[in-house]
Backbone bond lengths (Angstrom), bond angles and torsions (degrees), N, CA, C in turn:
res aa  C-N    CA-C-N  psi(-1)  N-CA   C-N-CA  omega(-1)  CA-C   N-CA-C  phi
1 M - - - 1.480 - - 1.520 109.35 -
2 Y 1.372 117.37 109.67 1.453 118.74 177.99 1.540 109.79 -95.54
3 L 1.316 117.18 133.97 1.443 123.71 177.04 1.491 109.36 -108.11
4 K 1.296 117.30 133.13 1.458 122.41 -173.71 1.545 107.07 -66.14
5 R 1.368 111.78 141.48 1.476 121.65 -178.05 1.507 111.91 -127.09
6 K 1.275 114.39 164.52 1.487 118.43 175.20 1.534 112.37 -65.54
7 I 1.328 115.08 -31.98 1.462 122.01 177.27 1.505 111.63 -58.60
8 D 1.330 117.11 -29.24 1.475 119.18 -178.60 1.533 114.12 -59.17
9 T 1.360 114.65 -41.04 1.390 120.70 178.15 1.496 112.13 -63.72
10 A 1.357 117.74 -41.64 1.497 124.46 -179.11 1.528 108.73 -64.57
11 L 1.328 116.52 -38.64 1.454 119.58 -179.50 1.518 112.19 -72.61
12 L 1.264 117.69 -36.25 1.488 119.01 174.02 1.505 112.43 -66.77
13 D 1.245 118.96 -37.57 1.489 122.91 174.73 1.529 110.66 -61.63
14 W 1.347 113.93 -42.93 1.468 118.02 176.20 1.513 111.33 -61.86
15 H 1.376 115.77 -41.83 1.431 120.12 -179.33 1.487 114.19 -63.34
16 K 1.358 116.88 -39.03 1.407 121.01 -175.64 1.544 116.22 -85.14
17 A 1.356 113.82 -9.77 1.509 117.97 -176.21 1.532 111.01 -63.72
18 S 1.382 116.72 143.45 1.363 119.51 179.40 1.497 115.16 -73.16
19 S 1.336 114.72 -25.16 1.429 120.93 172.20 1.495 109.25 -130.75
20 R 1.362 114.92 128.85 1.491 117.70 -178.13 1.486 111.70 -142.42
21 K 1.284 117.88 158.21 1.498 124.32 172.92 1.518 107.76 -105.16
22 P 1.324 116.11 158.56 1.489 118.29 168.56 1.537 109.08 -51.18
23 L 1.291 116.75 139.75 1.465 122.39 -174.45 1.517 112.38 -105.96
24 L 1.251 118.33 127.35 1.489 122.46 -179.29 1.478 109.74 -111.21
25 L 1.344 117.50 110.71 1.487 120.85 179.79 1.508 108.01 -89.82
26 R 1.295 114.09 125.83 1.478 120.92 -176.16 1.536 110.44 -121.55
27 G 1.337 115.98 150.71 1.443 120.88 -177.07 1.471 111.85 154.95
28 A 1.299 114.01 168.90 1.509 116.87 -179.85 1.526 112.29 -67.15
29 R 1.303 116.32 170.25 1.440 120.89 177.65 1.525 111.43 -64.54
30 Q 1.310 114.98 149.65 1.487 120.81 171.02 1.496 114.34 65.81
31 V 1.324 120.00 20.22 1.431 119.38 179.51 1.524 113.58 -95.00
32 G 1.388 115.73 -0.15 1.450 121.86 175.37 1.487 118.38 105.08
33 K 1.315 118.85 18.15 1.492 123.63 -178.38 1.530 107.73 -63.53
34 S 1.281 118.20 -58.03 1.448 120.41 -175.63 1.510 112.46 -62.16
35 S 1.355 116.90 -40.71 1.495 121.80 -177.15 1.515 109.77 -61.28
36 A 1.403 116.34 -39.85 1.441 122.83 -179.00 1.557 111.25 -65.98
37 V 1.333 116.94 -35.10 1.428 122.12 -179.57 1.538 109.08 -71.81
38 R 1.338 117.49 -43.99 1.409 121.36 176.59 1.518 113.03 -59.35
39 E 1.344 116.59 -37.75 1.442 120.25 176.41 1.435 110.75 -64.81
40 L 1.348 119.62 -40.55 1.478 124.12 179.01 1.536 109.35 -65.20
41 S 1.336 118.07 -32.56 1.458 121.32 -176.67 1.532 112.29 -59.01
42 K 1.352 118.58 -19.99 1.455 121.10 179.42 1.464 112.62 -66.05
43 H 1.329 118.42 -11.82 1.448 124.32 178.11 1.516 113.82 -91.06
44 F 1.310 115.35 2.59 1.503 122.79 -179.06 1.515 110.21 -118.38
45 D 1.293 114.57 158.61 1.455 123.11 175.35 1.573 109.77 -75.20
46 Y 1.282 115.88 -35.32 1.481 120.51 -178.42 1.427 112.03 -133.64
47 F 1.314 116.33 150.69 1.520 123.13 179.10 1.465 110.78 -138.62
48 L 1.289 117.35 122.68 1.552 119.85 178.09 1.566 105.35 -119.71
49 E 1.246 114.41 115.24 1.490 121.31 175.06 1.531 112.00 -105.63
50 V 1.316 115.39 123.60 1.466 120.50 -178.20 1.541 105.36 -116.59
51 N 1.366 115.17 115.78 1.478 119.11 178.74 1.487 109.64 -103.33
52 F 1.359 115.00 108.31 1.443 118.66 -172.39 1.562 112.98 -75.82
53 E 1.301 115.44 -13.85 1.512 117.78 175.06 1.472 110.41 -81.12
54 E 1.332 118.86 -40.83 1.452 120.79 -175.84 1.484 111.12 -86.49
55 Q 1.275 120.35 -33.44 1.455 125.06 -171.91 1.555 110.61 -109.46
56 K 1.329 114.79 76.22 1.479 121.92 -173.93 1.504 110.23 -64.52
57 Q 1.313 120.99 -27.88 1.438 121.29 -174.34 1.536 112.78 -68.61
58 V 1.343 115.01 -21.34 1.447 118.62 179.44 1.470 113.06 -70.45
59 H 1.298 119.16 -19.10 1.461 124.87 -177.16 1.542 110.96 -61.06
60 R 1.365 114.36 -27.77 1.501 117.20 -178.29 1.488 110.81 -67.15
61 L 1.306 118.74 -25.32 1.484 121.05 -178.21 1.564 109.77 -68.52
62 F 1.364 115.55 -17.43 1.473 118.23 -176.88 1.568 109.95 -106.65
63 D 1.245 116.37 9.34 1.491 119.76 -178.62 1.491 111.78 -76.46
64 G 1.319 118.53 -27.98 1.487 119.35 -175.01 1.536 109.14 -113.75
65 D 1.414 113.62 -113.58 1.418 120.82 -173.57 1.481 112.01 -69.22
66 L 1.321 119.79 126.13 1.441 126.22 -177.04 1.588 111.73 -99.20
67 S 1.364 112.74 17.34 1.443 117.12 175.17 1.539 111.07 -56.33
68 P 1.326 121.40 124.06 1.452 120.31 -172.68 1.566 110.35 -63.61
69 K 1.264 120.10 -38.50 1.486 119.42 -175.77 1.549 109.15 -73.62
70 E 1.296 117.91 -32.69 1.516 119.84 172.98 1.536 110.87 -68.17
71 L 1.280 115.23 -38.82 1.489 118.35 -178.76 1.558 107.38 -70.46
72 C 1.273 119.22 -40.94 1.433 119.91 177.11 1.519 115.78 -64.61
73 N 1.377 113.98 -38.55 1.491 116.14 174.57 1.456 111.74 -62.12
74 N 1.343 120.97 -41.11 1.390 122.45 -178.67 1.563 112.48 -71.01
75 L 1.321 117.32 -39.27 1.457 121.66 176.30 1.513 110.57 -65.66
76 S 1.343 117.09 -37.53 1.494 119.32 178.58 1.506 110.03 -62.89
77 I 1.312 117.18 -44.26 1.479 121.21 179.11 1.540 110.27 -63.91
78 M 1.299 116.58 -46.08 1.418 124.36 -174.97 1.550 110.87 -60.71
79 Y 1.346 115.38 -45.76 1.501 118.54 -176.41 1.537 113.75 -101.83
80 N 1.301 115.76 -2.89 1.470 121.99 177.32 1.537 110.10 58.16
81 V 1.332 114.04 44.95 1.420 124.11 177.23 1.528 109.52 -127.04
82 P 1.409 119.42 123.44 1.455 118.96 176.99 1.523 113.16 -63.51
83 I 1.322 115.10 137.62 1.454 115.82 174.35 1.545 106.69 -113.91
84 V 1.325 112.43 105.55 1.492 119.07 -173.91 1.529 107.65 -122.47
85 P 1.338 119.65 118.45 1.445 118.92 -180.00 1.552 110.87 -56.15
86 G 1.370 111.97 136.09 1.446 120.56 -177.61 1.605 115.59 85.41
87 K 1.322 112.09 -17.99 1.464 115.13 178.47 1.552 115.72 -118.44
88 T 1.345 113.41 -14.11 1.502 119.01 -176.18 1.520 106.59 -116.75
89 L 1.369 114.38 137.07 1.433 121.41 168.18 1.502 106.89 -103.76
90 L 1.311 114.80 121.91 1.553 122.41 -179.83 1.525 104.67 -102.78
91 F 1.361 114.71 126.96 1.433 119.96 -174.81 1.547 109.45 -127.94
92 F 1.370 114.24 116.41 1.462 121.08 175.86 1.519 110.49 -99.14
93 D 1.333 117.45 98.37 1.451 121.03 -178.11 1.490 111.89 -92.78
94 E 1.354 114.78 153.12 1.468 122.78 -176.20 1.528 111.83 49.03
95 I 1.328 114.90 47.21 1.434 120.49 -172.05 1.503 112.84 -71.35
96 Q 1.352 117.65 -10.87 1.446 119.78 178.51 1.542 110.46 -67.65
97 S 1.362 117.46 -15.82 1.425 122.69 -176.71 1.549 111.86 -83.16
98 C 1.369 118.30 -8.02 1.419 123.82 -178.29 1.572 108.31 -135.83
99 I 1.287 114.66 94.38 1.471 117.84 -175.73 1.528 114.65 -62.48
100 P 1.359 119.01 -38.33 1.491 117.91 175.43 1.536 112.68 -63.69
101 A 1.365 117.59 -27.48 1.436 118.16 179.65 1.543 110.41 -67.69
102 I 1.389 113.13 -34.30 1.525 115.40 176.58 1.515 109.38 -67.22
103 S 1.350 114.80 -38.55 1.514 115.13 179.16 1.488 112.30 -64.75
104 S 1.369 117.40 -29.45 1.456 121.14 -178.25 1.466 114.42 -62.33
105 L 1.398 115.82 -28.85 1.438 120.76 -173.69 1.525 113.96 -52.62
106 R 1.365 116.50 -40.98 1.442 118.69 -176.77 1.542 110.49 -65.49
107 F 1.309 116.26 -31.98 1.453 118.35 -177.42 1.548 111.18 -73.39
108 F 1.343 114.93 -30.26 1.451 116.99 174.07 1.486 111.28 -61.69
109 Y 1.306 117.04 -39.70 1.481 119.02 179.28 1.554 110.85 -69.15
110 E 1.308 118.62 -38.85 1.459 124.21 -176.64 1.560 111.94 -73.89
111 K 1.403 115.05 -36.43 1.474 116.10 -170.11 1.503 114.22 -121.25
112 Y 1.402 117.94 -11.91 1.511 118.60 -174.19 1.530 106.48 -146.60
113 S 1.276 116.54 47.72 1.506 121.34 -173.26 1.556 113.36 -70.22
114 E 1.369 114.64 -14.78 1.469 117.86 177.79 1.527 113.13 -75.85
115 L 1.301 118.09 -12.13 1.463 124.39 178.25 1.573 112.31 -82.51
116 H 1.241 117.37 136.11 1.487 120.52 175.65 1.510 106.87 -83.12
117 L 1.359 117.07 113.58 1.479 122.06 -178.31 1.510 108.97 -130.27
118 I 1.293 114.69 125.45 1.468 120.67 173.65 1.523 108.90 -126.26
119 A 1.364 110.33 136.57 1.499 117.57 175.39 1.504 107.51 -121.69
120 A 1.368 115.48 151.67 1.454 118.92 -178.35 1.553 106.46 -140.43
121 G 1.298 115.13 149.34 1.456 118.08 177.95 1.507 114.25 -172.82
122 S 1.267 119.12 163.29 1.426 125.31 176.18 1.512 108.74 -120.81
123 L 1.288 121.53 167.09 1.483 123.32 -177.90 1.498 112.41 54.56
124 L 1.365 115.57 27.88 1.471 118.42 -177.67 1.522 117.04 -64.31
125 E 1.357 115.53 -26.00 1.447 120.03 -179.08 1.558 108.84 -61.82
126 F 1.297 117.56 -34.31 1.474 120.36 178.92 1.498 110.21 -74.47
127 A 1.336 118.77 -33.68 1.461 120.40 177.29 1.536 109.66 -68.98
128 F 1.307 118.32 -38.65 1.469 120.37 179.81 1.478 111.79 -61.22
129 D 1.326 118.93 -28.11 1.469 123.43 179.25 1.529 110.51 -62.08
130 E 1.314 117.31 -27.39 1.406 120.60 -179.09 1.538 115.18 -91.72
131 L 1.319 113.84 0.77 1.423 119.14 178.85 1.548 111.47 -100.62
132 P 1.293 118.86 131.62 1.473 120.17 176.04 1.540 111.95 -67.43
133 S 1.302 114.12 -32.17 1.458 120.73 175.72 1.468 112.99 -155.21
134 F 1.323 118.68 141.79 1.465 121.01 178.87 1.491 112.42 -122.20
135 G 1.296 119.93 83.54 1.383 129.47 168.96 1.512 116.97 19.40
136 V 1.300 117.49 58.53 1.517 120.99 -179.47 1.477 106.94 -62.85
137 G 1.302 114.28 130.09 1.497 121.51 177.43 1.507 113.44 86.16
138 R 1.319 115.14 -6.83 1.554 119.57 -178.01 1.441 113.38 -109.79
139 V 1.350 119.73 -3.40 1.466 123.30 179.46 1.538 106.27 -137.71
140 R 1.307 114.46 137.65 1.467 120.44 -178.64 1.571 107.24 -101.33
141 S 1.317 116.30 126.53 1.483 121.53 179.67 1.512 107.20 -98.63
142 M 1.331 113.48 141.17 1.480 119.98 174.48 1.553 106.68 -138.02
143 F 1.310 113.37 129.28 1.433 116.50 -177.01 1.552 112.36 -97.02
144 V 1.371 114.13 136.92 1.467 118.42 -177.62 1.518 107.85 -112.89
145 Y 1.299 117.99 136.38 1.474 122.32 -177.84 1.512 109.04 -122.74
146 P 1.343 115.80 171.59 1.452 121.14 172.79 1.567 110.48 -61.92
147 F 1.270 116.95 169.11 1.499 120.57 175.64 1.525 112.87 -51.67
148 S 1.282 115.58 135.99 1.453 121.19 168.06 1.533 109.28 -82.23
149 F 1.278 117.80 169.39 1.445 121.31 175.85 1.559 112.21 -61.46
150 N 1.297 115.91 -41.38 1.456 121.86 176.17 1.526 109.77 -60.08
151 E 1.339 119.01 -45.06 1.442 121.54 -179.67 1.522 111.37 -68.05
152 F 1.244 116.89 -28.72 1.516 123.71 179.38 1.544 106.35 -68.17
153 L 1.335 115.51 -45.34 1.519 119.81 179.99 1.544 108.84 -64.17
154 S 1.310 117.73 -40.45 1.428 119.44 179.57 1.500 110.19 -65.98
155 A 1.358 118.66 -40.37 1.478 124.29 178.61 1.525 109.30 -60.17
156 C 1.334 118.38 -35.71 1.401 121.86 -178.20 1.563 112.38 -84.77
157 K 1.366 114.16 9.24 1.498 122.12 179.52 1.520 113.29 61.24
158 E 1.310 116.34 30.40 1.412 124.73 173.58 1.505 113.60 -97.53
159 N 1.301 114.67 53.24 1.462 120.51 -170.31 1.586 110.91 -70.94
160 L 1.300 115.43 -33.13 1.489 118.73 178.34 1.526 110.26 -71.22
161 L 1.297 114.08 -39.00 1.487 119.19 175.67 1.562 109.96 -60.73
162 L 1.336 113.18 -44.52 1.464 118.53 179.25 1.523 112.16 -60.62
163 K 1.310 116.88 -46.28 1.476 121.47 -177.26 1.542 106.96 -64.58
164 T 1.355 118.62 -40.14 1.453 121.34 -179.33 1.508 109.64 -64.61
165 K 1.295 118.90 -39.63 1.444 125.09 177.69 1.514 111.76 -59.00
166 Q 1.388 112.83 -46.70 1.432 119.45 -177.00 1.502 114.77 -68.81
167 K 1.331 114.96 -25.22 1.479 119.34 -179.74 1.585 111.21 -86.26
168 A 1.331 117.91 -17.93 1.461 122.65 -177.78 1.551 110.69 -60.90
169 T 1.289 115.65 140.98 1.448 123.04 173.88 1.550 109.27 -138.30
170 V 1.283 113.94 175.46 1.481 119.42 177.20 1.532 109.13 -61.47
171 N 1.267 115.59 -36.24 1.479 118.76 -179.63 1.489 114.32 -83.68
172 I 1.321 116.47 -22.33 1.451 122.26 -179.64 1.537 106.82 -126.71
173 P 1.349 117.05 73.08 1.510 122.35 -178.46 1.490 110.80 -67.06
174 L 1.333 111.67 164.92 1.504 119.76 173.49 1.506 111.01 -72.49
175 Q 1.303 116.18 146.32 1.480 119.17 172.70 1.530 106.10 -62.44
176 D 1.310 115.91 151.87 1.491 121.85 -175.22 1.565 110.03 -58.37
177 V 1.293 117.28 -45.07 1.424 119.63 -176.59 1.537 112.53 -67.42
178 I 1.320 117.72 -32.94 1.441 123.66 174.63 1.575 108.42 -69.48
179 H 1.334 113.34 -42.55 1.488 117.12 -179.48 1.508 110.70 -60.70
180 Q 1.360 116.16 -39.42 1.497 120.07 178.36 1.468 112.26 -64.19
181 K 1.321 116.12 -39.38 1.505 119.84 179.63 1.498 108.98 -66.32
182 L 1.352 117.57 -39.32 1.428 120.42 -179.67 1.577 112.29 -67.08
183 L 1.344 112.13 -38.28 1.510 115.29 175.04 1.480 112.52 -63.49
184 L 1.287 117.36 -36.39 1.455 121.64 176.52 1.520 113.41 -56.90
185 Y 1.368 112.40 -46.00 1.459 115.89 177.21 1.519 112.54 -74.43
186 L 1.298 117.99 -25.49 1.464 118.22 174.00 1.497 110.58 -66.26
187 K 1.296 117.64 -40.68 1.465 121.67 179.22 1.510 111.13 -62.66
188 R 1.320 116.33 -44.00 1.512 121.17 172.44 1.473 112.08 -56.96
189 F 1.291 115.07 -44.22 1.469 117.27 -178.00 1.500 114.18 -66.13
190 L 1.365 115.04 -39.04 1.448 119.76 174.96 1.502 114.66 -66.94
191 L 1.326 116.29 -28.30 1.472 119.28 175.91 1.496 110.93 -75.03
192 L 1.322 118.04 -38.66 1.431 122.98 -170.44 1.568 112.26 -89.11
193 G 1.343 114.45 -34.67 1.490 117.29 -171.13 1.519 109.79 80.49
194 G 1.284 114.36 -172.99 1.500 118.57 -174.01 1.513 116.10 -117.66
195 M 1.356 118.05 13.82 1.488 119.07 174.57 1.477 110.48 -66.93
196 P 1.372 116.72 127.40 1.436 123.72 -173.34 1.518 115.99 -48.05
197 E 1.298 117.34 -46.82 1.408 123.72 -175.47 1.533 108.01 -62.73
198 V 1.278 118.50 -41.91 1.515 122.08 178.60 1.525 108.40 -66.32
199 V 1.258 120.01 -47.17 1.466 122.57 -178.25 1.553 109.07 -60.41
200 A 1.342 117.45 -45.94 1.470 121.05 -179.98 1.501 108.76 -64.20
201 N 1.286 120.58 -39.83 1.472 122.85 176.54 1.527 112.21 -59.11
202 Y 1.328 113.16 -40.06 1.509 119.00 179.49 1.492 109.58 -69.43
203 I 1.331 120.77 -42.88 1.444 123.57 -176.62 1.549 107.78 -64.28
204 E 1.313 117.42 -38.83 1.459 120.21 -175.10 1.524 112.73 -76.31
205 G 1.351 119.06 -38.94 1.417 120.41 -174.82 1.499 119.88 -123.96
206 N 1.383 114.29 -8.40 1.493 118.85 178.27 1.575 108.69 52.14
207 N 1.299 118.64 39.37 1.406 122.70 -175.97 1.537 109.17 -119.83
208 F 1.316 117.34 103.47 1.445 121.64 -175.76 1.520 111.44 -64.66
209 Q 1.328 116.77 -36.54 1.495 120.43 178.96 1.499 111.21 -63.72
210 A 1.332 117.53 -42.61 1.499 119.50 174.76 1.534 112.26 -62.31
211 C 1.365 114.25 -38.29 1.474 117.50 -178.99 1.570 108.98 -67.08
212 Q 1.292 116.65 -34.73 1.455 120.14 -178.30 1.564 107.81 -66.36
213 L 1.309 120.44 -36.62 1.455 122.28 177.67 1.517 110.11 -63.58
214 V 1.294 116.22 -39.78 1.515 120.55 176.71 1.491 109.10 -63.74
215 L 1.303 118.26 -45.88 1.467 121.03 175.24 1.515 113.94 -59.12
216 D 1.314 118.54 -39.92 1.470 120.74 177.12 1.475 110.94 -64.36
217 D 1.327 118.02 -37.35 1.464 119.11 176.74 1.496 113.03 -66.47
218 L 1.362 116.99 -38.95 1.490 121.46 178.51 1.447 109.86 -63.72
219 I 1.357 119.22 -40.89 1.434 121.50 -175.96 1.585 109.63 -69.02
220 I 1.291 116.22 -37.83 1.526 120.40 173.42 1.522 111.19 -58.86
221 S 1.343 115.41 -46.13 1.482 118.63 179.12 1.539 112.59 -64.08
222 L 1.314 115.98 -38.13 1.471 121.16 179.74 1.511 109.49 -64.53
223 K 1.281 116.98 -46.83 1.512 122.50 177.07 1.490 110.78 -56.29
224 A 1.303 115.76 -41.93 1.465 121.08 -178.08 1.496 112.60 -64.06
225 D 1.347 116.45 -24.61 1.468 120.25 -178.80 1.537 110.48 -82.01
226 F 1.317 117.80 -15.37 1.465 119.51 178.48 1.436 114.22 -52.98
227 A 1.335 118.14 -35.05 1.499 124.11 179.16 1.529 112.05 -56.83
228 K 1.373 117.39 -25.33 1.389 120.89 -176.65 1.538 112.94 -75.21
229 Y 1.339 114.37 -12.49 1.479 121.38 179.36 1.536 111.37 -92.63
230 K 1.312 117.06 -4.15 1.482 119.35 -164.22 1.540 112.88 -64.52
231 K 1.324 117.17 -14.12 1.521 117.63 179.87 1.566 108.97 -70.42
232 R 1.346 114.62 -21.33 1.527 117.24 -178.66 1.549 107.31 -107.01
233 V 1.331 117.80 -46.57 1.415 121.75 -173.99 1.491 111.83 -134.87
234 P 1.299 121.57 136.50 1.489 122.06 176.66 1.479 110.28 -56.14
235 S 1.404 117.45 131.22 1.427 119.92 -176.12 1.507 113.71 -59.70
236 S 1.359 117.04 -26.86 1.434 119.16 179.63 1.471 110.92 -67.07
237 R 1.322 119.21 -33.33 1.412 122.10 178.79 1.615 113.05 -71.70
238 I 1.323 115.70 -34.04 1.433 120.36 176.32 1.572 106.62 -66.33
239 L 1.363 116.72 -41.00 1.439 120.32 -178.88 1.541 110.20 -62.50
240 E 1.306 118.24 -38.88 1.428 124.13 174.84 1.501 114.21 -57.49
241 V 1.342 116.02 -47.50 1.456 120.55 176.15 1.495 112.92 -63.76
242 F 1.334 113.42 -44.85 1.526 121.15 -179.33 1.553 108.19 -56.34
243 E 1.288 118.30 -47.31 1.482 119.90 -175.57 1.564 110.28 -76.41
244 S 1.257 116.78 -25.60 1.476 120.70 177.96 1.470 112.57 -70.49
245 I 1.341 117.64 -27.07 1.526 122.22 -178.10 1.556 109.25 -57.85
246 V 1.323 115.39 -46.15 1.465 117.64 -178.67 1.541 111.72 -66.08
247 K 1.279 118.50 -39.90 1.462 122.91 -179.92 1.550 110.58 -65.40
248 Q 1.343 117.22 -29.87 1.454 119.29 -178.33 1.493 118.52 -100.83
249 T 1.378 113.16 5.22 1.426 119.43 179.56 1.489 112.16 -54.90
250 G 1.308 115.28 131.69 1.468 122.40 178.20 1.597 111.43 94.81
251 N 1.280 112.35 -6.17 1.544 116.68 178.89 1.554 109.37 -122.84
252 K 1.270 114.09 166.20 1.452 119.04 173.53 1.546 108.87 -65.65
253 F 1.350 118.31 125.97 1.442 122.12 -176.41 1.513 110.27 -65.13
254 T 1.303 118.22 122.96 1.479 122.20 179.56 1.498 110.41 -116.03
255 Y 1.327 116.90 117.35 1.472 120.88 -174.76 1.503 113.57 -68.71
256 S 1.331 116.04 -25.30 1.486 118.36 -179.66 1.521 110.21 -68.76
257 K 1.352 117.80 -18.20 1.466 120.45 -179.40 1.508 112.65 -85.86
258 V 1.331 116.88 -10.48 1.503 116.53 -173.18 1.495 112.45 -67.33
259 T 1.394 115.32 -51.51 1.501 117.57 -178.22 1.562 110.07 -66.50
260 T 1.353 115.68 -35.21 1.450 118.62 -178.60 1.501 111.75 -63.98
261 E 1.343 115.83 -44.20 1.453 120.41 178.60 1.544 114.58 -66.11
262 A 1.368 110.85 -36.13 1.446 116.84 179.59 1.496 113.88 -63.28
263 N 1.362 116.63 -25.01 1.465 122.46 -177.08 1.569 113.23 -85.05
264 H 1.352 113.50 -9.12 1.518 116.54 -178.21 1.489 107.67 -92.37
């Protein structure tokens, strides 16, 4: 179940632009980067998705010549999908797992700009550390975030409530009954958060307990990712900060409390 997002409009604008750069979607895991690209792919005749984390064998194609047309020819043969400028959307997912693939983006802009190419990844700041140079000015970055409250209202099909909220001002306040309805949705949003899988689960079943199970799974996967930061910071220290955030919610965050709280 795909829920419309603000990012969809931005992606369509990029798709229709007469001049475009390869697009790099950045953001945390599970915020909807890949889903948004797959939704955009419905506007193309062909769609080729390369997941560098799942498909390790494809890394070898990027070990040598990074000529875009040669890469596309090899990818087309490997996946049996035509790569035709204007008709094909090429998607490099989890690109942080293949450093040479990140380097290749600049060459797509310089030598094959007519092709629609989107890359997506998380933990990209660490990948950039391994690059001598990252095509400044040749790649467009776009950040993807969890659902905003406005997006949540739209997903709940409360478009009239959303429009009323957006029109409200200090001089033209909301009617009390409308305000109460809006507060009800705000409480739900604060309970659920904005992760797409959780929001979709709520829309489908209106079951907060089931949504909590999804949140628990997301937290476990996020904690598992902490080990990927260990080159800079011990993963145990990141975990201490992560768990301290909940305990200090509503107060000014104090770093001196992190270790103390972790020991209790």
